[in-house]
C-alpha positions in Angstrom: -0.2 -0.5 -0.2 2.0 3.0 -1.1 -0.2 5.9 0.9 -1.9 4.3 4.2 -3.8 6.3 6.6 -3.1 4.5 9.8 -1.2 1.9 10.8 -2.9 -0.8 13.7 -1.8 -3.4 15.6 -3.4 -6.4 17.6 -3.0 -8.9 20.1 -4.6 -11.0 21.6 -4.2 -13.7 25.4 -4.1 -15.3 27.8 -1.8 -17.6 25.6 1.0 -18.3 27.7 -1.1 -18.7 31.2 -3.4 -21.0 29.3 -0.4 -23.4 28.0 1.0 -23.2 31.5 -1.6 -24.7 33.0 -2.5 -27.3 30.7 -1.1 -30.7 31.8 -1.5 -33.3 29.2 0.4 -32.3 25.4 -3.4 -32.4 23.7 -4.2 -29.5 26.0 -1.4 -28.0 25.3 -2.2 -28.0 21.7 -5.2 -27.0 22.1 -4.7 -24.0 24.4 -2.0 -22.7 21.3 -4.1 -23.8 18.3 -7.2 -21.8 19.7 -5.8 -19.0 19.6 -3.9 -19.4 16.1 -7.6 -20.4 14.7 -9.0 -16.8 16.3 -6.5 -14.9 14.4 -6.5 -16.7 11.6 -10.6 -16.0 11.2 -10.0 -12.6 12.0 -7.0 -11.4 9.5 -9.1 -13.2 6.9 -12.2 -11.3 7.9 -10.3 -8.0 8.2 -8.1 -8.4 5.0 -9.2 -5.9 2.0 -6.9 -5.9 -1.1 -5.7 -2.0 -1.4 -7.9 -1.0 1.6 -6.5 -2.9 4.8 -3.5 -5.0 4.6 -1.3 -7.0 6.9 2.8 -6.1 7.1 2.4 -8.9 9.4 1.7 -11.8 9.6 1.9 -13.0 6.1 -1.3 -14.4 4.3 -0.8 -17.0 2.2 -3.3 -17.6 -1.5 -3.4 -21.2 -0.2 -3.8 -21.6 3.5 -3.0 -25.5 4.1 -4.7 -26.8 7.3 -2.6 -28.5 9.6 -2.0 -29.3 13.7 0.1 -26.8 13.5 -0.8 -23.1 14.4 0.8 -20.9 12.4 -1.0 -17.8 13.1 0.6 -15.4 15.8 -1.1 -13.9 18.3 -0.4 -10.3 17.2 -0.8 -8.4 13.6 0.3 -5.4 12.5 -1.7 -3.5 9.2 -2.2 -0.9 7.5 -5.0 0.7 6.2 -7.0 3.8 4.2 -9.3 4.3 6.9 -9.5 7.1 9.8 -8.2 6.4 13.1 -11.8 6.4 14.0 -12.9 4.2 11.7 -10.1 1.5 12.0 -10.9 1.3 15.3 -14.3 0.1 14.5 -13.9 -2.1 11.8 -11.4 -4.1 14.2 -13.7 -4.1 17.1 -16.9 -5.3 14.9 -14.6 -8.0 13.0 -13.4 -9.0 16.6 -17.0 -9.0 17.4 -17.8 -11.4 14.6 -15.3 -13.9 15.0 -16.6 -14.4 18.9 -19.9 -14.9 17.5 -18.4 -17.5 14.8 -16.7 -19.0 18.0 -20.3 -18.9 19.8 -22.3 -20.2 16.9 -19.9 -23.3 16.7 -19.9 -24.6 20.2 -23.6 -23.7 20.3 -23.8 -26.2 17.1 -22.2 -29.2 18.8 -24.7 -28.7 21.5 -27.6 -28.9 19.3 -26.6 -31.6 17.0 -25.1 -34.2 19.9 -26.7 -35.5 23.2 -25.8 -32.9 25.4 -27.9 -31.5 28.1 -27.9 -27.7 27.5 -26.9 -25.5 30.3 -26.5 -22.0 29.0 -27.6 -19.8 25.5 -25.7 -19.0 23.0 -25.8 -15.3 24.1 -24.1 -16.7 27.5 -21.4 -18.5 25.3 -20.7 -15.7 23.3 -20.1 -13.3 26.8 -18.2 -16.6 28.3 -16.1 -16.4 25.4 -15.8 -12.4 25.2 -14.6 -12.4 29.2 -12.1 -14.9 28.8 -9.9 -13.3 25.6 -8.2 -10.5 26.5 -7.7 -8.7 23.3 -5.9 -5.5 22.8 -5.1 -3.2 19.9 -4.2 0.7 18.5 -4.3 2.3 16.0 -1.9 4.9 14.7 -2.3 8.1 12.4 0.4 6.9 9.5 1.9 10.5 10.2 3.4 9.9 13.0 5.1 7.0 12.5 8.5 6.0 10.9 8.0 4.7 7.7 11.1 2.2 8.4 10.1 1.2 11.7 6.0 0.6 11.5 6.1 -2.9 13.3 8.6 -1.8 15.3 6.4 1.4 16.5 3.6 -0.4 17.0 4.9 -3.6 18.6 6.1 -1.2 21.7 2.6 -0.2 21.8 1.4 -4.0 21.9 4.1 -4.5 24.2 2.4 -2.2 27.1 -0.9 -3.2 26.6 0.0 -6.5 27.1 1.5 -5.6 30.5 -1.4 -4.1 31.2 -3.8 -6.6 31.3 -4.2 -9.6 33.5 -5.8 -13.5 33.6 -5.8 -15.6 36.3 -7.2 -18.9 36.0 -10.0 -19.8 38.7 -10.6 -22.6 40.0 -14.9 -23.6 41.0 -16.5 -26.9 42.1 -19.4 -24.9 40.1 -18.1 -24.7 36.7 -16.4 -27.0 34.1 -15.5 -30.6 35.6 -12.6 -31.0 33.0 -10.8 -27.4 33.3 -11.8 -26.1 36.6 -11.8 -22.7 34.9 -14.7 -21.2 32.7 -18.3 -22.0 33.3 -20.1 -25.0 32.0 -22.3 -24.7 28.8 -23.5 -28.7 28.3 -23.5 -31.9 30.3 -21.8 -34.2 27.9 -20.7 -38.0 28.0 -17.2 -38.9 29.1 -15.2 -41.8 30.1 -14.5 -41.9 33.8 -13.0 -44.7 35.9 -15.4 -46.6 38.2 -13.0 -47.2 41.5 -15.1 -49.8 42.7 -15.9 -52.1 39.5 -12.4 -50.8 38.6 -13.3 -50.3 35.0 -14.6 -47.8 32.4 -17.7 -46.4 32.2 -20.0 -43.4 30.5 -21.0 -40.6 32.8 -21.8 -37.3 32.2 -19.7 -34.1 33.0 -20.0 -30.3 32.7 -18.1 -29.2 30.4 -17.5 -25.5 29.4 -17.3 -24.1 25.7 -13.6 -24.3 25.0 -13.3 -27.9 26.8 -16.6 -29.2 24.0 -14.6 -27.8 21.3 -11.4 -29.6 22.3 -13.3 -33.0 22.7 -14.7 -32.7 19.2 -11.2 -31.3 17.6 -9.2 -34.2 19.4 -12.0 -37.0 18.9 -10.0 -40.1 16.9 -13.2 -40.6 14.4 -13.7 -38.2 11.4 -17.1 -39.3 11.3 -17.8 -37.0 14.7 -16.2 -34.2 14.1 -18.1 -31.0 12.7 -17.4 -29.7 9.3 -16.0 -26.6 10.3 -13.0 -28.4 12.2 -12.7 -30.6 9.4 -11.9 -27.4 7.3 -9.6 -26.4 10.0 -7.5 -29.6 10.7 -8.4 -31.3 7.6 -9.3 -34.6 7.3 -6.1 -36.8 7.1 -6.1 -37.4 10.6 -7.4 -40.8 11.1 -7.0 -41.3 14.9 -6.4 -39.4 17.8 -5.2 -36.2 16.5 -2.8 -35.3 19.2 -0.5 -38.3 21.1 0.5 -38.3 24.8 4.0 -37.6 26.0 4.9 -41.4 26.3 3.9 -41.8 22.1 6.2 -39.0 21.5 9.1 -39.9 23.7 8.7 -43.7 22.6 7.9 -43.0 19.1 10.6 -45.3 17.5 8.6 -48.4 18.8 5.6 -47.1 17.7 6.4 -47.2 14.1 5.7 -51.1 13.7 1.9 -51.2 12.0 0.6 -54.1 14.6 2.0 -52.2 17.8 0.4 -49.0 16.5 -3.0 -50.8 16.0 -3.1 -52.2 19.4 -1.9 -48.9 20.9 -4.8 -47.2 19.1 -7.3 -49.6 20.3 -6.4 -49.7 24.1 -6.4 -45.6 23.5 -10.2 -45.7 21.9 -11.7 -48.2 25.1 -11.0 -44.8 26.7 -10.1 -40.9 27.1 -6.8 -41.6 29.2 -3.2 -41.5 28.2 -1.2 -44.4 27.7 1.9 -45.3 29.6 4.9 -47.2 29.4 3.5 -50.6 30.7 0.9 -50.0 27.6 4.0 -50.1 25.3 5.9 -52.9 26.7 2.6 -54.8 26.3 2.2 -54.1 22.8 5.7 -54.9 21.9 6.6 -58.0 23.5 9.6 -58.5 24.8 11.4 -59.1 21.7 12.0 -55.7 21.8 13.7 -53.2 24.3 12.5 -49.9 26.2 15.5 -48.4 26.2 16.1 -45.1 28.4 15.6 -42.3 26.1 12.2 -44.1 25.0 11.2 -43.0 28.2 12.2 -39.1 27.9 10.3 -36.3 25.8 12.4 -33.5 24.7 10.1 -29.8 24.4 11.9 -27.7 21.8 11.6 -23.9 22.1 12.9 -21.6 19.4 13.3 -17.5 19.0 14.9 -15.7 15.8 17.8 -13.4 17.2 18.0 -9.7 16.7 14.8 -9.3 14.5 14.3 -5.6 15.5 17.4 -4.8 13.5 16.4 -7.4 11.0 13.1 -5.7 10.4 14.5 -2.2 9.8 17.3 -3.5 7.1 14.3 -5.7 5.3 12.1 -2.5 3.2 9.7 -4.1 2.7 7.9 -5.7 6.0 5.7 -7.8 4.2 9.3 -9.4 2.5 9.9 -10.2 6.0 6.8 -11.9 7.0 6.7 -14.1 4.2 9.8 -15.4 4.9 9.1 -16.3 8.4 5.6 -17.7 6.9 7.8 -19.8 4.8 10.1 -20.9 7.3 7.5 -21.8 9.6 5.9 -24.4 7.1 9.6 -25.9 6.7 9.6 -25.7 10.2 6.3 -28.2 10.3 8.1 -30.5 7.7 11.2 -30.9 9.8 9.1 -31.5 13.0 7.0 -34.0 10.7 10.1 -35.5 9.4 11.4 -36.4 12.9 8.5 -37.7 14.4 7.5 -34.6 17.1 4.5 -32.9 17.1 4.1 -29.5 16.7 2.3 -26.7 19.3 2.7 -23.2 17.2 4.9 -21.9 14.7 4.1 -18.0 14.4 6.6 -15.5 12.8 10.2 -16.5 14.3 8.8 -18.6 17.4 8.5 -22.4 17.5 7.2 -24.8 20.2 7.3 -28.5 19.5 7.8 -31.8 21.4 10.4 -34.4 19.7 11.0 -37.4 20.8 15.1 -37.5 22.3 15.8 -39.9 19.3 14.3 -42.3 17.0 14.5 -43.8 13.5 14.1 -42.2 10.2 13.8 -44.7 7.7 17.4 -46.2 8.7 19.2 -43.3 10.4 19.0 -42.9 13.8 18.6 -39.5 14.6 18.4 -37.4 17.7 16.8 -33.9 18.2 20.0 -32.2 18.3 20.0 -33.1 14.4 16.5 -31.7 14.7 17.8 -28.5 16.6 20.5 -27.8 13.9 18.4 -28.5 10.9 15.9 -26.0 12.4 18.2 -23.3 12.9 20.0 -23.7 9.3 16.8 -23.4 7.8 16.0 -20.0 9.7 18.9 -18.8 8.6 18.2 -19.5 4.7 14.7 -18.1 4.5 15.6 -14.7 6.5 18.9 -14.4 4.4 17.3 -14.3 1.4 15.2 -11.3 1.9 18.1 -10.2 3.9 20.8 -10.0 0.8 23.9 -10.1 2.8 23.1 -7.5 5.0 25.4 -6.6 8.0 22.8 -8.3 10.2 23.0 -12.0 10.5 20.2 -14.1 11.0 20.5 -16.8 13.7 18.1 -18.7 16.1 18.2 -19.1 19.7 16.8 -22.8 20.9 15.8 -24.2 24.3 16.1 -28.0 24.3 14.6 -29.4 27.6 14.4 -33.4 27.9 12.5 -34.8 30.8 11.3 -38.1 32.1 7.7 -38.6 30.2 5.6 -38.5 33.3 7.2 -35.3 34.4 4.7 -32.5 35.3 4.4 -30.7 31.8 3.6 -27.1 33.5 7.3 -27.6 34.8 9.0 -28.7 31.2 7.1 -25.9 29.6 8.4 -23.8 32.2 11.9 -24.9 32.1 12.2 -24.9 28.3 11.1 -21.2 27.8 14.1 -20.2 30.8 16.5 -22.1 28.9 15.9 -20.3 25.7 15.3 -16.7 27.1 17.8 -17.0 29.9 20.4 -19.3 28.5 20.4 -19.1 24.8 18.9 -16.1 24.2 21.7 -14.2 26.6 24.6 -15.5 24.0 22.5 -15.6 20.7 22.8 -18.2 18.0 22.9 -20.7 21.2 21.0 -23.9 21.7 20.7 -24.7 26.1 19.8 -27.8 26.8 18.8 -29.9 30.2 17.9 -32.9 31.3 15.5 -33.7 34.1 15.9 -37.3 35.0 13.1 -39.3 36.7 15.2 -38.9 40.3 14.5 -35.0 39.9 18.1 -34.7 39.4 19.0 -31.9 36.7 21.9 -31.1 34.2 22.4 -27.9 31.6 24.4 -27.4 28.6 24.7 -24.4 26.6 26.1 -24.5 23.0 27.1 -21.6 20.9 26.2 -22.7 17.3 28.8 -20.4 16.1 31.4 -22.4 17.4 30.2 -25.3 15.9 32.9 -27.6 16.4 32.0 -28.6 19.6 28.2 -28.4 19.1 29.0 -31.2 16.2 31.5 -33.0 18.9 28.4 -33.4 21.5 26.3 -34.0 18.4 28.4 -37.1 17.5 28.9 -38.2 21.4 25.2 -37.8 21.9 24.2 -40.0 18.7 26.8 -42.8 19.2 25.9 -43.5 22.8 21.9 -43.2 21.9 22.7 -45.6 19.3 24.9 -48.0 21.1 28.1 -47.3 19.0 29.6 -45.7 21.6 29.8 -46.9 24.9 31.1 -45.3 28.1 31.7 -47.0 31.3 29.8 -46.1 34.2 30.7 -42.7 36.4 32.9 -41.8 34.3 32.2 -38.3 34.7 32.8 -39.0 38.3 36.0 -40.6 37.5 37.7 -38.1 35.3 36.5 -35.3 38.0 39.0 -36.9 40.5 41.5 -36.2 37.8 41.2 -32.7 37.0 43.9 -31.2 38.4 46.0 -33.6 36.8 44.6 -33.4 33.4 44.8 -29.3 33.8 48.8 -30.0 33.8 48.7 -32.7 30.7 51.2 -31.5 28.3 50.7 -33.2 25.3 48.5 -36.0 23.8 50.8 -38.7 24.4 50.7 -38.4 28.1 46.9 -37.9 27.5 46.6 -41.3 26.1 49.1 -42.9 29.1 46.8 -41.3 31.7 43.4 -42.8 29.7 45.7 -46.6 29.7 46.4 -46.4 33.1 43.0 -45.3 34.8 40.5 -47.5 32.6 42.8 -50.3 32.7 40.2 -53.1 34.0 39.1 -56.3 32.1 35.3 -54.3 32.1 37.1 -51.3 30.2 38.0 -53.6 26.9 35.2 -53.9 25.2 34.9 -50.4 25.7 38.0 -48.9 24.0 35.9 -47.1 21.2 34.4 -44.9 23.4 37.1 -44.3 25.8 39.4 -43.0 22.6 36.6 -40.7 21.5 36.4 -39.1 25.1 40.0 -38.8 25.2 40.5 -37.5 21.9 37.5 -35.1 22.4 39.3 -33.7 25.9 42.4 -32.8 24.1 40.7 -30.9 21.6 39.0 -28.8 23.9 42.6 -28.3 26.0 44.1 -27.7 22.7 41.6 -25.1 21.9 41.9 -23.8 25.2 45.7 -23.6 25.2 45.6 -21.6 21.6 42.8 -19.1 22.4 44.2 -18.7 26.2 40.9 -20.0 27.9 41.3 -21.2 31.1 41.7 -24.8 30.7 39.9 -26.0 33.8 37.0 -24.1 32.2 37.4 -26.9 28.9 37.8 -29.8 31.3 34.6 -28.6 33.0 32.3 -28.8 29.9 33.8 -31.9 28.9 33.0 -33.5 32.5 29.3 -31.4 32.5 28.8 -32.9 28.7 29.9 -36.8 30.3 27.7 -36.0 32.9 24.8 -35.5 30.8 25.1 -38.3 29.1 25.0 -40.3 32.2 21.2 -40.6 32.1 21.5 -42.5 28.5 23.8 -45.3 29.9 21.9 -46.3 32.9 19.9 -49.2 32.5 18.4 -48.9 36.2 14.9 -49.5 37.7 14.4 -45.5 38.4 14.8 -44.6 34.5 12.4 -47.7 33.4 
């Protein structure tokens, strides 16, 4: 648009509060997807070529359906209308989208065997009070043309700070989320403690829990047309898998095993556990420790403000970010993970710690490295070799599959913002064991040799190609002062031969030699760069400590 009269920004919540309150993977997905769905409907309602256009998000011609929410929680637009008229149009569109969702939910109550508790008008009131929407409209003449998105975003940031949301709990509301007023009674599966069997019973459901049920049902025939339109019809199963189905995905690649698990899931509305998978695979296959650990990945682009300033047309950057999100979905699927959202430069997804793609053994670190490269490629296409270099900061929280999800989500956010973002172009990785022990490592992707070495070690230990003694990091830590003084590689080799000289170590020589070479490489780099050698040794010891759980085969990791 050549001569806009106004610029507008819109933001919606409470996304993070609702995601943080989720207890299951499918609740996390729905909490995010609903807001993306709302924004999709809103921007398409407002869009009018040459009259009301969006600088961000990018609006593709073919908006493919799928499980990933790809619409950000805010938009920045330009229009030919006055400030007052733009305000009125955004408010009217917002109200129409709330009415749209109210009608969808009301239709579900009408068509199914539910007992209505509230009218459509009351449903609309509940959604209006639940959603936190804010928007700002500015005269175009008062906004620097090369900083439109940055300027509007600052206003939206301020508006978000001034709104609040608190999840309430009330026994008279929805019996599932305990958050919003119930609008209908619906049949759900419940466990009868006396008969220790499952049976149908009625439960009160709020508008969003009712909608969530039909978006997650395993039978396409039960999904209303509006939900088929949004999600597509390619997922003829329970749409979002549980944590253990993601972490142990490698074991479910066998069709017979997968079918057995699907049968167990369709009998009742609750998650399966590792025992269900063990029963399905029998005793011919082994459940490895990493099958019980899920990886939560969150990523965010670095220096996006500077990048936006260097790209003359904001819509070009929005298009590049949309291409990145599209490719990100493909990568998540390639690595057998499950997306939560990919909006703009933000990514949140669940992945197995390790799995097999065809015959290739891969890990979540392979995914992270490939995701970072794709981000750089997409943004460099619009930067055209400018002085600002695009990069991605990534947090990866690996945790036991039964660990409370709220903590996993908080942990990965802290890793990404508190560790990776501080250095930029970095990966912050944590492991939270079943016992509660926690280990963290941070790698700068610019120092690719260090990260590549750890990736190889990580993959080698998980695949079984590298075998290491139990407690290796403890053993080496005892000799930390000695290792600092070792003058050359020959002396380090002699140290390893003298320290690991028992019969049990004979079958681990390849792994020990790998660690020796890795350790010497770090010592050599530290000496050449002037770094404190003790820090380089601590870095290797921390990596070995991180790997320790992968070598365990104890009951607490089962």
